[in-house]
N, C-alpha and C positions, 0 to 999 in steps of 0.2 A: 887153794885146795881146801883149807879149813872152812871157808865160806860155803863151798859146794856141799861138803859133808853136813854142815849145819843146816843148810836148806833142805837137803834130802831127809835128814833126821826129823826136822820140824814138820815136813809134809807127812811123813810116815806117822808121827805122833798125833797129828790132827786127823788121821784116818784117810788121808788123801792117797796113801800108798795102796789101798785096796783097789781092785780093778774097777769097781763100780764108780769110784770117785777120782780116779787118777787123771783123767783128761782135763787139761788146763791150758790157758793161754798165757803167753809171755810176749812182751814187747821189748825191743832194744835195737841197738845199732851194732852192726857187724864190725868187729875189730880185727878178726883174723879168719882166714879160710885155709883149711888143710885138705888139699885135694886128694892126697894119698889115703888119709883116714876117713874122708868124707865127713868132716866135722867143721863147724863154724863156732866162733867164740863171740858171744854177745856181751856188750857192756850195758848194765842196767842201772837202776837207781843207786846212788851212793858210791858209784865206782865199782860195784861188785860185778864180776864176770862169771859166765857159765858157759860150758861147752855143750853144743847141741849136735847130736848125731843125726845125720841125714841118711835115710835108708833108701834102697831102690824103690820102695813103694811110697815114699814121701811125695806128696803133691806139692809142686813148686808153681805158684801162680803169681804173675805180675799183671798189672793193669795194661791194657792195650793203649799205648801212648800215641796212637795215630790220630787222624783227623776226627774220628767219631769216638773212639775210646770207650765203647760201651761194654766190652767183653774182657774177661781175663784171658791171658795167654798162658799156656802151659810150658814151663821152662825146664832146663837141665841144671845140674849142680853148678856148672860153669857160669851161670847167670848171677850167682851170689858173689858179691864184691864187698870188700871192706868199705865202710862208710854208709852202706844202705841201712835204712830203718825198716825193720820187718816185724811181722806178727807170727809167732810160732804156736801151733796147736799141737799138743803132745802129752807125754808122760815122763815124770822124773823116774830115774832108776836108782837102785841102791848104790851104784858106783859113782854117783855124783854127776852123771851125764844125763842130759834131757833128750829123750827120744822124740824126734819130730814126726808127726803124722801129716802136717800141712804147714807150709811156709808161704806167707803172702806179703806182697809189698805194693805200694802205689807209685805212680809215675813221679819222677823227680824227687824221690825220697830215698 
């Protein structure tokens, strides 16, 4: 919890809390999925973890793992599983939760 608050405060101090600069990318491995709250927990560098809020408008895109695999597939929250490596595009909030605009992953990761 202390790390989350420090991250948010650091981002706000750097000016990333303003709406013009708030959009950012994060990468990490999913360590927990909370279906009731529609949140996932990511493990990042140095063992730090952060909670990501998945909204109804969040785009969930995975690679098409079929024979051709040229296109993204649009998925539902249930596609997110512990162990997956993902990229999250979104905005940090004052309460320490990262709001996801888009979550993307590749086949086999």
